[in-house]
C-alpha positions in Angstrom: 12.6 25.4 -106.0 13.6 29.0 -106.5 13.7 30.2 -110.1 16.4 32.8 -110.7 16.4 35.3 -113.6 17.5 34.1 -117.0 18.2 36.0 -120.2 15.7 35.2 -122.9 16.1 35.8 -126.6 12.8 36.4 -128.4 13.1 35.8 -132.2 10.4 37.0 -134.5 9.5 34.3 -137.0 8.8 34.9 -140.7 5.6 32.9 -140.5 4.5 34.9 -137.4 4.9 34.5 -133.7 8.0 34.4 -131.6 10.5 31.8 -130.6 11.8 32.2 -127.1 15.2 30.8 -126.4 17.0 30.6 -123.0 20.7 30.6 -124.1 22.1 29.4 -120.7 19.8 26.4 -120.7 20.6 24.4 -123.9 17.5 23.1 -125.5 15.1 25.3 -123.5 13.1 26.7 -126.4 9.4 27.5 -126.8 7.1 29.5 -129.1 4.2 31.9 -128.7 1.9 33.6 -131.2 2.4 36.9 -129.4 5.3 38.3 -127.3 3.1 38.0 -124.2 2.3 34.4 -125.0 6.0 33.6 -125.7 6.9 35.2 -122.3 4.4 33.1 -120.5 5.5 29.9 -122.3 9.2 30.5 -121.6 8.6 31.0 -117.9 6.9 27.6 -117.9 9.7 26.1 -120.0 12.4 27.4 -117.5 10.5 26.0 -114.5 10.0 22.6 -116.2 13.7 22.5 -117.3 14.9 23.3 -113.8 12.5 20.8 -112.3 13.9 18.1 -114.6 17.5 19.0 -113.7 16.6 18.8 -110.0 14.7 15.6 -110.3 17.7 13.9 -112.1 20.3 15.6 -109.8 21.9 17.3 -112.7 23.7 20.6 -112.5 22.5 23.8 -114.2 24.6 24.2 -117.4 27.1 27.0 -117.5 28.5 28.7 -120.6 29.2 32.0 -122.3 26.5 33.9 -124.1 28.4 33.6 -127.4 28.8 29.8 -127.2 25.2 29.3 -126.1 23.9 31.5 -128.9 26.0 29.6 -131.4 24.5 26.3 -130.1 21.0 27.8 -130.6 21.9 28.9 -134.1 21.6 32.6 -133.4 24.1 35.3 -134.3 24.8 38.2 -131.9 23.7 40.5 -134.7 20.2 39.0 -134.6 19.8 40.0 -130.9 21.5 43.4 -130.9 
């Protein structure tokens, strides 16, 4: 399965580390203690998410960035 490019939002957490959110894949969220770890973890999360969609013959979700960020509980101001 070919993995295409996805936008990822890295959010610094108050207790340390980074949450990685893939806005175009609802529920695709992971965490890393460092930016590098969060990037590795999110690559694996995307691959697993797409594998699961393929296995269940589901389509890849589509949506606007604004609506997906809202679902993830992130304001545009937090990522700009």
